[in-house]
Phi, psi and omega in degrees: 000131180264132180249138174283162181298325179294318180293320179297315180300316181293316182293324185269349181075031176238174180267157175300323180299321178297316179296321177298318180296316178301322178293317183297325182267001177080012180283320179214096178260133180298147183286342182210177177224150175283167177305333180272359177095006180281148182295142175226125183254140176254184184298325179295324177296319180294322177296320178294320179297321178299317178296319179301315181295320178301311183292324177296318179299330180274003173092011180283138174289156184301321181298320180289324177299316179301318180297317181296312185290332182268006178291116183295342182274350184263128176253173180305321180295323179295320177298318180295319178296318180296315180295322178299316179296317182293316180294319178300319178296319179296317179300318180297318179295319180294322177295322177295321178295319179298318177299319180296319179298320180293329184248016187281072182283351176293346180283349186214148173242098190279136173055047177278110185260085179230153175290161177305322180294317179295320179302316181295320180296322183279312190253352182065226182270008176277140179259108183293342181262005187303320183249019185298315182294318177301315181296319181295317180296321186274325189234009187300336182268002182272153178297323182295320179298314181296320179294317179296318179297319180297316181292309186292335178296337181271348186284135173255189183303314183296324177297314182292325177293322177293319176301315180297317181296318180296317180293318180294322177295317179297315180300318181297315182289324179292319178298322180296319178296317179297315181293336180288347182090006179295142180293149181295334179261019177274171185297320182296312181294320180293323178297320179286330174296319177296321177297322177299316179299319181291328176297315178300316181296321184288324187261333189234298185199163180294114185257097178288171178294326177296314178296320184296316178293328175295319175299318180301318179292325179292330180298332179259345182266331182254118186298335179294317178286321178302314182299324180301313181282328180293336177296328178282314178198130179304135180088357185294324182300314180292321180296317179294319177305312182293320181295319180295316179297317180296320179296317180297319180295320183292340182254004181290000000 
């Protein structure tokens, strides 16, 4: 059965312009032409388009998709297995992010009882209560929220200053590893990623590896967290994300 470019675009949910572009770059060329020279697609073309859309949804660039699809060693079953693995990985990452959002107590400092002067000394121009209401509405029913609230409610000025010093020391050492050119999945970066997880566990709530990788994804997905790390060094949020994931994999 021959399909016109318009019918293919409508059925696949893409634009005619997109199909023209795919033809121009050799990613998806129609198998035939009408007597008047119009593109005609057959069932095999539609199957290839479906694969293209799957890989695009997974974030692959067009050039890499072409390489994958034109691999003579890959059959349809191999593509399905590959897509299954990729989608499963994405689902796992999204689940980790969801877990992190549910347990992201770093977004709030609950019940911090400090004088205005003490607050400035500890937090500078950052407002620890800025997202307190949002955090309570979203995570107030979680065990992690209750545990974090219970712990932080007991903290005084000296506790927060010690917390600040530990975090600043960790940031300084992590930035130094990053600036040295060490890979994010190298031993130095992973060791500091593990230290980061332990800091969260020590000060707020039990941070499992699943929660930690979810936090890592949130650091690059939520601009508020990204900005926090980018203030120390551009690219740090993404570097930390990779280091945390590598550390979790190495300890699985």
